[in-house]
C-alpha positions in Angstrom: 73.5 65.1 -53.7 70.7 67.2 -55.1 70.6 65.6 -58.5 70.2 62.1 -57.3 67.6 63.1 -54.8 65.3 64.0 -57.7 65.1 60.3 -58.7 62.0 58.7 -57.0 63.4 55.2 -57.6 66.3 55.9 -55.2 66.4 56.6 -51.5 69.0 59.3 -51.0 70.1 60.2 -47.4 70.3 63.9 -46.7 73.5 65.9 -46.0 72.8 66.4 -42.3 73.1 62.7 -41.6 76.0 61.8 -43.8 78.4 64.6 -43.0 79.3 63.0 -39.6 81.1 60.2 -41.6 83.1 62.5 -43.8 86.2 62.8 -41.6 86.2 59.3 -40.0 89.3 57.3 -40.8 89.0 53.5 -41.1 85.3 53.7 -41.2 83.2 50.5 -41.5 81.2 50.8 -44.7 78.9 47.9 -43.7 78.1 49.6 -40.4 77.5 53.0 -42.1 75.1 51.3 -44.5 73.3 49.6 -41.6 73.0 52.9 -39.6 71.7 54.8 -42.6 69.5 51.9 -44.0 71.1 52.1 -47.5 72.6 49.5 -49.8 75.1 51.8 -51.6 77.5 54.5 -50.5 78.9 57.2 -52.8 82.3 58.4 -51.8 84.4 61.1 -53.5 86.8 64.0 -53.3 86.7 67.4 -54.9 89.9 69.4 -55.7 89.5 73.0 -56.8 91.9 75.3 -58.4 91.2 78.9 -59.6 89.7 77.7 -62.9 89.6 73.9 -62.7 87.8 71.4 -60.6 88.6 67.7 -60.3 86.1 65.2 -58.9 86.8 61.6 -58.0 83.8 59.4 -57.2 83.2 55.8 -56.5 80.1 53.8 -55.7 80.4 51.1 -53.0 78.1 48.2 -52.2 77.7 48.7 -48.4 76.6 45.1 -48.0 79.9 43.7 -49.3 82.2 46.7 -49.0 83.1 46.3 -52.6 83.6 49.0 -55.2 81.2 48.6 -58.2 81.9 51.9 -60.1 84.4 54.7 -60.2 85.0 57.8 -62.4 87.0 61.0 -62.4 86.0 64.4 -63.9 88.5 67.1 -64.7 86.8 70.2 -66.1 86.5 74.0 -66.0 85.1 75.1 -62.7 82.1 76.7 -64.5 81.1 73.1 -65.4 80.6 72.0 -61.8 76.8 71.5 -62.2 77.4 69.6 -65.5 79.7 67.3 -63.5 77.0 66.8 -60.9 74.5 66.0 -63.6 76.8 63.6 -65.4 77.7 61.9 -62.1 74.0 61.5 -61.2 73.2 60.1 -64.7 76.1 57.6 -64.4 74.9 56.4 -61.0 71.3 56.1 -62.1 72.4 54.0 -65.0 74.7 51.8 -62.8 71.9 51.1 -60.4 69.3 50.7 -63.2 67.0 53.2 -61.5 63.9 54.4 -63.4 63.4 58.1 -63.9 60.6 60.1 -65.4 61.1 62.6 -68.2 60.5 65.4 -65.6 63.2 63.9 -63.3 65.6 63.6 -66.1 65.1 67.2 -67.0 65.5 68.3 -63.4 68.8 66.3 -63.1 70.1 68.2 -66.1 69.0 71.6 -64.8 71.6 74.2 -63.7 70.3 76.2 -60.7 72.8 79.0 -61.2 76.1 79.6 -63.0 77.4 81.7 -60.2 79.2 79.4 -57.8 79.5 82.1 -55.1 75.8 82.6 -55.3 75.3 78.9 -54.9 77.5 78.8 -51.9 75.5 81.6 -50.3 72.4 79.7 -51.0 73.7 76.5 -49.4 74.7 78.4 -46.2 71.2 80.0 -46.0 69.5 76.7 -46.8 71.2 75.0 -43.8 69.9 77.7 -41.5 66.3 77.5 -42.7 66.2 73.7 -42.7 67.4 73.5 -39.1 65.6 76.5 -37.6 64.3 74.5 -34.6 68.0 74.1 -33.5 68.8 77.9 -33.7 69.6 79.4 -30.3 67.7 82.5 -31.5 65.6 81.8 -34.6 65.0 85.5 -35.5 68.6 86.6 -36.1 69.4 83.3 -37.7 66.5 83.6 -40.2 67.4 87.2 -40.9 71.0 86.1 -41.6 69.7 83.5 -44.1 67.7 86.2 -45.9 70.8 88.4 -46.1 72.7 85.5 -47.7 69.9 84.8 -50.1 69.5 88.4 -51.1 73.2 88.5 -51.8 72.8 85.4 -53.9 69.9 86.7 -56.0 71.8 90.0 -56.3 74.6 88.1 -58.0 72.2 86.0 -60.0 68.7 87.6 -60.4 67.5 84.3 -62.1 68.4 82.1 -59.1 64.9 80.6 -58.5 66.0 78.3 -55.6 67.4 81.2 -53.7 64.1 83.1 -54.0 62.2 80.1 -52.8 64.3 79.7 -49.7 64.1 83.4 -49.0 60.3 83.1 -49.1 60.4 80.2 -46.6 62.6 82.3 -44.3 60.2 85.2 -44.4 57.3 82.8 -43.9 58.9 81.5 -40.7 59.5 85.0 -39.3 55.9 85.8 -39.8 54.5 82.5 -38.6 56.6 82.3 -35.4 55.5 85.9 -34.5 59.2 87.0 -34.8 58.0 89.7 -37.2 54.3 89.3 -37.8 53.9 92.4 -39.9 52.1 92.8 -43.2 55.5 93.9 -44.7 57.0 90.5 -43.8 54.1 88.7 -45.4 54.5 90.8 -48.6 58.3 90.1 -48.7 57.6 86.4 -48.4 55.0 86.5 -51.2 57.2 88.5 -53.5 60.1 86.0 -53.1 58.0 83.0 -53.7 56.3 84.6 -56.8 59.8 85.4 -58.2 60.7 81.7 -57.8 57.6 80.6 -59.7 58.0 83.3 -62.3 61.5 82.1 -63.1 60.7 78.4 -62.9 57.0 77.7 -63.2 57.5 74.0 -63.1 60.0 74.0 -60.2 59.0 71.6 -57.4 61.0 73.6 -54.9 59.1 76.8 -55.9 55.7 75.1 -55.4 56.9 73.8 -52.1 57.8 77.4 -51.1 54.3 78.5 -52.2 52.7 75.7 -50.1 54.7 76.9 -47.1 53.5 80.5 -47.7 49.8 79.6 -47.9 50.2 77.6 -44.7 52.3 79.9 -42.6 51.0 83.3 -43.7 47.3 82.5 -44.4 46.5 79.2 -42.7 45.1 78.2 -46.0 45.6 74.4 -45.8 43.6 73.6 -48.9 45.7 75.7 -51.3 48.9 74.5 -49.4 47.9 70.9 -50.1 47.3 71.7 -53.8 50.8 73.2 -54.1 52.3 70.2 -52.3 50.5 67.9 -54.8 52.3 69.7 -57.6 55.6 69.6 -55.8 55.5 66.0 -54.7 56.7 64.2 -57.9 59.8 66.4 -58.1 60.8 66.0 -54.5 60.8 62.2 -53.8 63.7 62.5 -51.3 63.1 66.0 -49.9 63.1 66.2 -46.1 61.6 69.8 -46.2 58.8 68.4 -48.4 57.9 65.6 -46.0 58.3 67.8 -42.9 55.8 70.4 -44.4 53.4 67.8 -45.6 53.4 66.1 -42.2 53.0 69.4 -40.5 50.0 70.4 -42.5 48.4 66.9 -42.3 48.8 67.0 -38.5 47.0 70.4 -38.4 44.2 69.0 -40.5 43.8 66.1 -38.0 45.2 63.5 -40.5 47.4 61.9 -37.8 48.2 58.7 -39.7 49.3 60.6 -42.7 51.4 63.0 -40.6 53.1 60.2 -38.8 53.9 58.6 -42.2 55.3 61.8 -43.6 57.5 62.5 -40.6 58.7 58.8 -40.5 59.7 59.2 -44.2 61.6 62.4 -43.4 63.5 60.7 -40.5 64.4 57.7 -42.7 65.8 60.1 -45.3 67.7 62.1 -42.7 68.0 60.3 -39.3 69.9 63.1 -37.7 67.9 66.0 -39.0 66.7 67.9 -35.9 63.5 69.3 -37.5 62.5 65.9 -38.9 63.2 64.1 -35.6 61.4 66.7 -33.5 58.3 66.8 -35.7 58.1 62.9 -35.7 58.6 62.7 -31.9 56.2 65.6 -31.3 53.4 63.7 -33.1 53.7 60.9 -30.6 53.8 63.3 -27.7 50.6 65.0 -28.9 48.9 61.6 -29.1 50.4 60.8 -25.6 52.3 57.8 -27.0 55.4 58.5 -24.9 57.1 55.0 -25.2 57.1 55.5 -29.0 58.3 59.1 -28.7 61.2 58.0 -26.5 62.1 55.1 -28.8 62.2 57.5 -31.8 64.4 59.9 -30.0 66.7 57.1 -28.8 67.1 55.9 -32.4 68.1 59.4 -33.5 70.6 59.7 -30.7 72.0 56.3 -31.6 72.4 57.5 -35.2 74.6 60.4 -33.9 72.2 63.2 -33.0 73.9 63.8 -29.7 73.9 67.6 -29.4 73.0 68.9 -25.9 69.6 70.1 -27.0 68.7 66.6 -28.3 69.6 65.0 -24.9 67.5 67.7 -23.1 64.5 67.1 -25.3 64.8 63.4 -24.8 64.8 63.9 -21.1 61.8 66.2 -21.3 59.8 63.2 -22.6 60.4 61.5 -19.3 58.9 64.5 -17.5 55.9 64.8 -19.8 55.1 61.1 -19.2 55.6 60.8 -15.5 55.8 64.3 -14.0 59.2 63.5 -12.5 61.7 66.2 -13.6 64.8 64.3 -12.4 66.3 63.4 -15.8 65.3 66.7 -17.3 67.0 68.6 -14.5 70.2 66.4 -14.9 70.2 66.9 -18.7 70.0 70.7 -18.4 72.6 70.8 -15.6 75.0 68.9 -18.0 74.5 71.7 -20.6 73.9 74.9 -18.6 74.4 77.2 -21.5 71.9 75.5 -23.9 68.8 77.6 -24.4 67.4 77.1 -27.9 64.7 79.7 -28.5 64.5 80.2 -24.7 62.8 76.9 -24.2 65.3 75.6 -21.7 64.8 78.7 -19.6 61.1 78.0 -19.5 61.8 74.4 -18.5 64.2 75.5 -15.8 61.6 77.9 -14.4 59.0 75.2 -14.4 61.3 72.8 -12.4 62.1 75.5 -9.9 58.4 76.2 -9.4 57.7 72.5 -9.0 60.4 72.6 -6.3 58.9 75.7 -4.7 62.3 77.3 -5.2 61.2 80.8 -6.2 64.6 82.4 -5.8 66.0 79.9 -8.3 63.2 80.6 -10.7 63.9 84.4 -10.6 67.6 83.8 -10.9 67.1 81.7 -14.0 64.9 84.3 -15.6 67.2 87.2 -14.7 70.2 85.3 -16.1 68.7 85.2 -19.6 69.3 88.1 -22.0 66.2 87.1 -24.0 63.0 89.1 -24.1 60.8 86.2 -25.1 60.8 82.4 -24.7 59.4 79.4 -26.4 57.4 76.9 -24.3 56.1 73.4 -24.8 55.2 73.6 -28.5 58.2 75.6 -29.8 56.0 77.8 -32.0 54.9 80.6 -29.7 57.0 83.1 -27.9 55.9 84.2 -24.4 57.2 87.6 -23.2 59.6 87.7 -20.2 57.0 89.4 -18.1 54.8 86.3 -18.5 57.3 84.2 -16.6 57.7 87.0 -14.0 54.0 86.7 -13.5 54.0 82.9 -13.2 56.8 83.1 -10.5 55.0 85.8 -8.5 51.7 83.9 -8.8 53.2 80.7 -7.5 54.8 82.6 -4.7 51.5 84.2 -3.7 52.6 87.8 -4.3 49.4 89.4 -5.8 50.9 92.8 -6.3 53.9 91.5 -8.3 51.6 89.1 -10.2 49.3 91.9 -11.3 52.2 94.2 -12.4 53.9 91.4 -14.4 50.7 90.3 -16.1 50.0 93.9 -17.0 53.4 94.3 -18.5 52.9 91.0 -20.5 49.6 92.3 -21.7 51.2 95.4 -23.3 53.6 93.1 -25.3 50.7 91.0 -26.6 48.6 93.9 -27.5 51.5 95.2 -29.6 51.6 91.9 -31.4 47.9 92.1 -32.1 48.3 95.5 -33.7 50.7 93.9 -36.2 48.7 90.6 -36.6 45.1 91.4 -35.7 42.8 88.6 -34.4 45.7 86.1 -34.1 44.0 83.3 -32.1 47.2 82.1 -30.2 47.9 85.7 -29.0 44.2 86.2 -28.0 44.2 82.9 -26.1 47.3 83.9 -24.0 45.8 87.4 -23.6 42.7 85.8 -22.2 44.7 84.0 -19.6 46.4 87.3 -18.6 43.1 89.0 -18.2 41.7 86.1 -16.1 44.6 86.5 -13.7 44.1 90.3 -13.6 40.5 89.7 -12.5 38.9 90.7 -15.7 36.7 87.6 -16.1 34.2 88.8 -18.7 36.9 90.3 -20.9 39.0 87.1 -20.6 36.0 84.9 -21.5 35.2 87.1 -24.5 38.9 86.9 -25.7 39.1 83.1 -25.2 35.8 82.5 -27.0 36.9 84.7 -29.9 40.1 82.8 -30.2 38.2 79.5 -30.3 35.9 80.9 -33.0 38.9 82.0 -35.1 40.7 78.7 -34.7 38.4 75.8 -33.6 39.8 72.3 -33.3 37.9 71.4 -36.4 40.0 73.9 -38.3 43.4 73.2 -36.8 43.9 70.0 -34.8 47.3 71.4 -33.5 46.6 75.0 -32.5 42.9 74.3 -31.7 43.6 72.4 -28.5 46.2 74.9 -27.4 43.6 77.7 -27.8 41.0 75.6 -26.0 43.5 75.2 -23.2 43.4 79.0 -22.9 39.7 78.8 -22.1 40.3 76.1 -19.5 43.0 78.3 -17.9 40.5 81.2 -17.8 38.0 79.0 -16.0 40.7 77.7 -13.7 42.0 81.1 -12.6 38.6 82.7 -12.3 37.2 80.0 -10.0 34.8 78.5 -12.4 36.1 75.0 -11.6 33.2 72.9 -12.9 33.5 74.4 -16.4 37.3 74.0 -16.1 37.0 70.3 -15.4 34.4 69.8 -18.2 36.6 71.5 -20.8 39.7 69.8 -19.5 38.1 66.4 -20.0 37.2 67.5 -23.6 40.9 68.4 -24.1 42.1 65.1 -22.8 40.0 63.2 -25.3 41.9 64.7 -28.2 45.6 65.0 -29.1 47.4 67.8 -27.3 50.2 68.8 -25.0 48.4 68.3 -21.7 49.9 65.0 -20.5 49.9 63.1 -17.2 53.2 64.7 -16.2 52.2 68.3 -16.8 48.8 67.9 -15.3 50.3 66.3 -12.2 52.9 68.9 -11.4 52.6 72.1 -13.5 51.6 75.0 -11.2 49.2 76.2 -14.0 46.7 73.6 -12.7 47.1 74.3 -9.0 43.6 75.6 -8.4 42.2 72.3 -9.6 44.4 70.1 -7.5 42.4 70.3 -4.3 39.3 69.1 -5.9 38.2 65.4 -5.7 37.6 65.4 -9.5 41.2 66.2 -10.1 42.5 63.1 -8.4 40.0 61.0 -10.3 41.0 62.7 -13.6 44.7 62.1 -13.0 44.1 58.5 -11.9 42.1 57.8 -15.1 45.0 59.2 -17.2 47.4 56.9 -15.3 45.2 53.9 -16.0 45.3 54.6 -19.8 49.1 54.7 -19.9 
């Protein structure tokens, strides 16, 4: 519960991971405690009537399956948050947990007196906190904003709702789902409203940290806001996810791993937390640890089809063998979160030289853009049409498709000028269109805007754009030199992708390629 989560002396497991136990009859309390890594379990029921609410709660020692405390509350429905506060205070006292004056004040704070507004907020919060699992993040985030706007329309002083609205706007901007100045301004206005209403709110400062990071790539100011928020969010999965995400981009890999590990401990089934944690191992090419982390999440109950597919993708990234990934996607043919499964299906078809299947997969999707390996950039449909035609050797179709993809990316640049990720992909398109000098200029500009020293996550992806420019314009010596540089730092180029991805086909016939792949194999 939100109030208990404010107490730094307690480890409070998040809603995502505990809701699976809610409807289980005859559940084993000791086993639940073991799975969640907790000593105590809070159980209860809520009965609502038009004007009354009755809450029954009991605290159980999971180690002995014995009840150590119980209480009932029967009050006016308007006192729901007072009940939450009283309940939290009682449990804190029972467990003899320490709490700071700030934490005590936040436990007693009422976020809103409008229960309908609070329900709208909770529905939107679930969407924003699990955006990586949305089949289509854009419409999902827009829905969250509509819910939050309705909530703040009912209660204009609802600071938490403004903060989450800001985070939803930030994501739309950052993921290039709506990279317009207007979206940035909407995000800023929402976050400033939250801070105006609650200047000391940890959640509001978290939203501002998110805004500095996603809309301005200002990691210094984002870290300053995180430092303000940290004492008030000791059990916040969104806090540790964002802190880890920013630390990773600053090249603080140990700190990022620590943050993501904390988030997973707090919410073992949270898809965002698990994916960020696993992805950190993937970037460092520590595939055994990545697979172990995903296996633990699956054992804890995260068995959605997308989880099983992403676990199988680790096998491919490590070995280049798509067998388990192919089987996982065949078992869930309708799963296509953000279009990522379509891109994987196309990759497998290209590896198999099954170009008809690649075209069928792409044509079967109603999407216009698709995520790829890093889940934070959307490639237009024409990009994949070009990859298929290029692999098949059809130069006319390749040129037409890359030209169509270029139009899409140019439109993005008109909304978000000098975006380095977009420029890096545009450079690859121009390289394939035979515009070598333009491609090199775009790739170098992208690197100057986002060098590895500035962003240890996006920097290698942008440098990879330059390697692809060299690869597809025949400058193979420079391609190999830059590729070796890339492989010396964390990034998504792994043994599996390098061995089988058609993107590296021009290099495969060179003796240096075999030596390079062999050296990667020896390091595994």
